[in-house]
C-alpha positions in Angstrom: 0.0 17.5 8.1 -0.4 13.8 7.2 2.9 12.0 6.7 3.1 8.6 5.0 6.6 7.3 4.3 7.0 4.1 2.2 9.9 1.8 2.4 10.9 -1.7 1.1 10.6 -1.3 -2.6 13.3 -2.6 -4.9 14.0 -5.1 -7.6 13.1 -8.8 -7.4 13.1 -11.7 -9.8 9.7 -12.9 -11.1 8.2 -15.4 -8.6 9.9 -13.6 -5.7 8.5 -11.6 -2.8 8.8 -8.1 -1.3 7.6 -6.6 1.9 6.8 -2.9 2.0 6.1 -0.7 5.0 4.3 2.7 5.5 5.3 4.7 8.5 2.8 7.2 9.7 1.4 8.8 12.9 -0.7 7.2 15.6 -4.0 9.1 14.8 -3.7 8.1 11.1 -3.1 4.4 11.7 -5.9 4.4 14.3 -8.6 6.5 12.6 -8.1 6.2 8.8 -8.5 3.5 6.2 -5.2 2.5 4.9 -4.6 1.5 1.2 -1.9 0.7 -1.3 -2.0 2.0 -4.8 0.3 1.5 -7.7 1.0 3.2 -11.0 2.8 1.4 -13.8 4.5 3.3 -16.6 2.0 4.7 -19.0 -1.0 3.6 -16.9 -3.3 5.3 -14.4 -2.9 4.8 -10.7 -4.9 1.9 -9.4 -5.9 0.8 -5.9 -4.6 -2.7 -5.1 -5.5 -3.2 -1.4 -7.3 -1.6 1.5 -7.7 -2.3 5.2 -10.3 -0.7 7.3 -10.3 0.3 11.0 -12.0 -3.0 11.7 -9.2 -5.0 10.1 -11.3 -6.1 7.1 -9.2 -6.2 3.9 -10.1 -5.7 0.3 -7.9 -6.7 -2.7 -8.0 -6.0 -6.4 -8.6 -9.0 -8.6 -5.0 -8.9 -10.0 -3.4 -9.3 -6.6 -6.0 -11.3 -4.7 -4.3 -14.3 -3.0 -0.8 -12.9 -3.6 -0.7 -9.6 -1.6 -1.5 -9.1 2.1 -2.2 -5.7 3.7 -2.0 -5.2 7.5 -1.6 -2.5 10.0 0.4 -2.3 13.3 -1.2 0.4 15.6 1.6 -0.1 18.1 4.4 0.8 15.7 2.2 3.2 13.7 3.0 1.3 10.5 1.2 -0.3 7.7 2.5 -3.3 5.9 2.2 -4.7 2.4 3.5 -8.2 1.7 3.7 -9.2 -1.9 4.6 -12.7 -3.2 4.5 -14.6 -6.5 5.4 -11.3 -8.2 5.4 -11.1 -11.9 6.5 -8.4 -14.4 3.0 -7.0 -14.5 3.4 -5.9 -10.8 6.2 -3.5 -11.8 5.1 0.0 -10.7 5.5 2.7 -8.2 3.6 1.8 -5.1 2.0 4.4 -2.9 0.7 4.2 0.7 -2.5 6.1 1.2 -4.7 7.0 4.1 -8.4 7.9 3.7 -9.6 9.9 6.6 -13.0 11.3 7.5 -13.1 14.8 9.1 -16.7 15.6 9.9 -18.5 15.5 6.6 -15.3 15.5 4.5 -13.4 12.5 3.3 -9.9 13.1 2.1 -7.2 10.7 0.8 -3.5 11.4 1.4 -0.6 9.7 -0.5 3.0 9.1 0.3 5.7 9.8 -2.2 5.9 6.2 -3.4 8.4 3.5 -3.7 9.4 1.7 -6.9 9.1 -2.0 -7.4 10.7 -3.7 -10.4 10.0 -7.3 -11.2 12.6 -8.8 -13.5 11.8 -11.6 -15.9 
């Protein structure tokens, strides 16, 4: 069973920063593509960042230049640094792992951690 456990959410003033982590297992951090999604109240879940096994990162337009995704294969942890936060970043943030098993691709999600940006 794939376990993804987020930590580091909370409340922050607009313009501030938060660092989130995603604890998982060695095979997941090694073999799967790691992403962060978010879901704001009344909106659909959206992907905000992804990092591949090769370390290449992708970011959504709304967070480009403000968020940084990384992975630590020694500690089996993914990281998500967020800065210059604004109220539009308020959401529940989910760590995700997209893994390929033979011909199947499956995405697993953590339970999420809430981020509230105060104006």
